[in-house]
C-alpha positions as CSV (number, residue, x, y, z in Angstrom):
1,M,0.0,0.0,0.0
2,D,1.5,3.3,-1.1
3,E,1.6,6.6,0.9
4,I,-1.4,8.1,-0.9
5,L,-3.7,5.3,-0.2
6,R,-2.5,4.8,3.3
7,A,-3.1,8.5,4.0
8,A,-6.6,8.5,2.6
9,I,-7.5,5.5,4.7
10,E,-6.1,7.1,7.9
11,A,-8.0,10.3,7.1
12,A,-11.3,8.3,6.6
13,R,-10.8,6.5,9.9
14,A,-10.1,9.7,11.7
15,A,-13.3,11.2,10.3
16,G,-15.2,8.0,11.2
17,E,-14.2,8.4,14.8
18,I,-15.8,11.9,14.8
19,A,-18.9,10.6,13.1
20,L,-19.4,7.9,15.6
21,H,-18.9,10.4,18.5
22,Y,-22.0,12.2,17.2
23,F,-23.9,9.2,16.0
24,R,-27.3,8.7,17.7
25,T,-26.9,11.9,19.7
26,N,-29.2,14.9,19.8
27,L,-27.6,16.8,16.9
28,T,-28.9,20.1,15.5
29,V,-29.7,19.7,11.9
30,E,-29.5,22.6,9.5
31,T,-30.9,22.8,5.9
32,K,-28.5,24.0,3.2
33,A,-29.5,26.0,0.2
34,D,-30.1,22.9,-1.9
35,R,-32.5,21.6,0.8
36,T,-30.2,18.8,2.0
37,P,-29.4,18.4,5.7
38,V,-26.0,19.1,7.3
39,T,-24.8,18.7,10.9
40,R,-21.9,19.7,13.0
41,A,-20.6,16.2,12.5
42,D,-20.4,16.7,8.7
43,R,-18.3,19.8,9.0
44,E,-16.0,18.5,11.6
45,C,-15.4,15.3,9.7
46,E,-14.5,17.2,6.5
47,A,-12.2,19.6,8.4
48,K,-10.4,16.6,10.0
49,I,-9.9,15.0,6.5
50,V,-8.5,18.2,5.1
51,E,-6.2,18.6,8.1
52,C,-4.9,15.0,7.8
53,L,-4.3,15.2,4.1
54,S,-3.0,18.7,3.8
55,A,-0.3,17.8,6.4
56,R,0.9,15.0,4.2
57,F,0.4,16.7,0.8
58,P,0.5,20.5,1.3
59,D,0.3,21.3,-2.4
60,H,-2.8,19.3,-3.1
61,G,-6.2,20.9,-3.6
62,F,-9.6,20.0,-2.1
63,L,-13.2,19.8,-3.2
64,G,-15.6,19.0,-0.4
65,E,-19.3,18.9,0.0
66,E,-19.4,21.1,3.1
67,L,-16.3,23.3,2.9
68,G,-16.3,23.9,-0.8
69,E,-13.2,24.1,-3.0
70,R,-9.6,25.0,-2.0
71,P,-7.2,25.1,-4.9
72,G,-3.8,23.7,-4.5
73,G,-0.4,24.1,-6.2
74,S,-0.5,20.9,-8.1
75,H,-2.7,18.9,-10.5
76,A,-3.9,16.7,-7.6
77,R,-7.1,17.3,-5.8
78,W,-8.9,15.4,-3.0
79,I,-12.7,15.1,-3.4
80,I,-14.5,14.5,-0.1
81,D,-17.9,13.6,1.1
82,P,-17.5,13.5,4.9
83,I,-20.8,11.8,5.6
84,D,-22.4,10.2,2.6
85,G,-25.9,9.4,3.8
86,T,-26.5,12.2,6.2
87,K,-30.2,11.5,6.3
88,N,-29.5,8.0,7.5
89,F,-26.9,9.3,10.0
90,I,-29.5,11.8,11.4
91,R,-32.1,9.0,11.9
92,G,-29.6,6.7,13.7
93,L,-29.3,4.3,10.8
94,P,-25.8,2.9,10.4
95,F,-25.8,3.2,6.6
96,F,-23.5,6.1,6.1
97,A,-19.9,6.4,4.9
98,T,-17.0,8.7,4.6
99,L,-15.9,9.0,0.9
100,I,-12.4,10.2,-0.1
101,A,-11.0,10.2,-3.6
102,L,-7.9,11.7,-5.2
103,E,-8.1,13.2,-8.7
104,E,-4.8,13.5,-10.6
105,E,-4.6,15.2,-13.9
106,G,-8.4,15.0,-14.2
107,E,-8.6,11.3,-13.5
108,V,-9.7,9.7,-10.2
109,T,-6.8,7.4,-9.1
110,T,-7.6,6.6,-5.5
111,G,-10.8,5.9,-3.7
112,V,-11.8,5.1,-0.1
113,M,-15.2,4.3,1.2
114,Y,-15.4,3.8,5.0
115,A,-18.7,3.0,6.9
116,P,-17.6,3.5,10.5
117,A,-20.8,2.2,12.1
118,L,-20.4,-1.0,10.2
119,N,-16.6,-1.1,10.5
120,D,-16.5,-1.6,6.7
121,L,-13.7,-0.3,4.5
122,L,-13.5,-0.4,0.7
123,Y,-10.6,1.1,-1.2
124,A,-8.7,1.1,-4.5
125,R,-5.7,2.6,-6.3
126,S,-5.3,2.7,-10.0
127,G,-3.9,-0.6,-11.3
128,Q,-3.9,-2.2,-7.9
129,G,-7.3,-3.8,-7.6
130,A,-10.2,-3.1,-5.2
131,F,-10.3,-4.3,-1.6
132,A,-12.9,-4.7,1.2
133,N,-11.4,-5.0,4.6
134,G,-8.1,-6.2,3.2
135,Q,-9.6,-8.8,0.9
136,Q,-9.7,-8.3,-2.9
137,V,-13.2,-8.0,-4.3
138,R,-14.6,-8.4,-7.8
139,V,-17.9,-7.5,-9.4
140,S,-20.3,-10.3,-10.4
141,E,-20.2,-12.3,-13.7
142,V,-24.0,-11.8,-14.4
143,A,-24.4,-10.9,-18.0
144,D,-28.2,-11.3,-18.4
145,L,-30.5,-8.5,-17.2
146,R,-33.1,-11.1,-16.3
147,E,-30.7,-12.3,-13.6
148,A,-29.5,-8.9,-12.5
149,M,-30.3,-7.1,-9.2
150,L,-31.0,-3.4,-9.8
151,I,-30.3,-0.9,-7.0
152,H,-31.9,2.5,-6.8
153,G,-31.6,5.3,-4.2
154,G,-35.2,6.2,-4.1
155,L,-38.3,6.1,-6.3
156,K,-39.3,9.7,-5.9
157,D,-35.9,11.0,-7.2
158,L,-36.5,8.9,-10.3
159,K,-40.2,9.7,-10.7
160,V,-39.7,13.4,-10.9
161,R,-37.2,13.1,-13.7
162,P,-37.3,12.2,-17.4
163,C,-35.6,8.9,-16.6
164,W,-38.8,7.5,-14.9
165,Q,-40.2,5.6,-17.9
166,P,-36.8,4.1,-18.8
167,F,-36.4,3.1,-15.2
168,L,-39.8,1.3,-15.3
169,R,-38.5,-0.6,-18.4
170,L,-35.4,-1.6,-16.4
171,V,-37.7,-2.8,-13.6
172,D,-39.5,-5.0,-16.1
173,V,-36.4,-6.6,-17.5
174,T,-34.3,-7.0,-14.4
175,G,-34.6,-9.9,-12.0
176,R,-34.8,-8.0,-8.7
177,Q,-34.9,-4.4,-7.6
178,R,-34.0,-3.0,-4.2
179,G,-33.6,0.4,-2.7
180,F,-30.2,1.0,-1.1
181,G,-29.2,4.6,-1.4
182,D,-25.8,6.3,-1.4
183,A,-22.5,4.5,-1.0
184,L,-24.3,1.3,0.3
185,G,-25.8,0.6,-3.1
186,H,-22.5,1.2,-4.9
187,S,-20.7,-1.2,-2.4
188,L,-23.1,-4.0,-3.3
189,V,-22.2,-3.7,-6.9
190,I,-18.5,-3.6,-6.1
191,R,-18.7,-6.7,-4.0
192,G,-20.7,-8.6,-6.6
193,Q,-23.9,-8.7,-4.6
194,A,-25.8,-6.6,-7.1
195,E,-25.3,-5.8,-10.8
196,V,-26.2,-2.2,-11.3
197,A,-27.0,0.9,-9.2
198,L,-28.7,4.1,-10.5
199,E,-28.3,7.6,-9.2
200,P,-30.3,10.2,-11.2
201,E,-28.8,13.2,-9.3
202,I,-25.3,13.3,-7.9
203,K,-22.4,15.6,-7.1
204,P,-18.8,14.7,-7.8
205,W,-18.1,13.9,-4.1
206,D,-21.0,11.4,-4.1
207,V,-19.3,9.1,-6.7
208,A,-15.6,10.0,-7.1
209,A,-14.5,7.2,-4.8
210,T,-17.0,4.8,-6.3
211,K,-15.8,5.3,-9.8
212,I,-12.2,4.1,-9.2
213,I,-13.2,1.3,-6.7
214,V,-15.8,-0.2,-9.0
215,T,-13.5,0.1,-12.0
216,E,-10.7,-1.7,-10.1
217,A,-13.2,-4.3,-9.1
218,G,-13.8,-5.1,-12.8
219,G,-16.9,-3.0,-13.2
220,R,-17.9,0.2,-15.0
221,Y,-19.0,3.7,-14.2
222,S,-20.7,6.3,-16.3
223,D,-23.5,8.8,-16.3
224,F,-26.9,8.0,-17.8
225,A,-25.6,8.9,-21.3
226,G,-22.7,6.5,-21.0
227,T,-20.0,9.1,-20.4
228,P,-17.5,8.2,-17.7
229,S,-17.7,11.6,-15.9
230,I,-18.3,12.3,-12.2
231,Y,-19.4,15.9,-13.1
232,S,-22.4,15.3,-15.3
233,G,-25.1,14.9,-12.6
234,S,-26.1,11.2,-12.9
235,A,-24.5,7.8,-12.3
236,V,-24.7,4.2,-13.4
237,V,-22.5,1.8,-11.4
238,S,-22.4,-1.7,-12.8
239,N,-20.6,-4.9,-13.1
240,G,-19.7,-3.9,-16.7
241,R,-21.3,-6.9,-18.4
242,I,-24.8,-5.3,-18.4
243,H,-23.7,-1.7,-18.6
244,S,-24.4,-1.1,-22.3
245,A,-27.8,-2.7,-22.1
246,V,-28.7,-0.5,-19.1
247,I,-27.5,2.7,-20.9
248,N,-29.5,1.8,-24.0
249,I,-32.7,1.5,-22.0
250,L,-32.0,4.7,-20.2
251,Q,-31.5,6.4,-23.5
252,G,-34.8,5.1,-24.9
253,K,-33.2,2.7,-27.4
């Protein structure tokens, strides 16, 4: 394990300790301009991550959900979601995670996904494979949509968008459908426990870590149009074998 990956894991664990300190306590919840919730825990976790990583890599930039963008002096930038699944966190559900990714020269090369309440750690570095709690993981071999499990983050998010009818077509042709939002759904695909996860509305920090981890696990990442960008607002995370078929349906083909 190289210095970059080790530093990212250490930062994620440090943030996880803060999250657990506040977990299932009487937290004050604020509402941001985009109508999503934020707590003191979110901000403190992100500040701790930035503190840990900037001490190791002072020339690196940062892009975080809560603290915004801090340009650096190099072509490397850390992309951070301190608590992915804040709504679960607020409700006392253990399905939340710290997401940290490193983008170098415009490409995500390192990803860490740490769910502290579950003591579950997934990580990857370009060319080195994907790992869950120290064991290498691979996506599933399922190549038939009729045998695939489809993961979605919530029906309402899909229903209010143009992708609703294509989504219903996917429901018809896939074997099973389950609602597991945020990083949890992505981790199921990475581990080979599901075949595809759909996110109709995302920000870069929601999926930067996922992109490199699922790719290193043998899967594929793209937006709903099939473009492998974390900046275009939607995400399809799959085992790769059914990816093109899913994209075709989402595009109405």
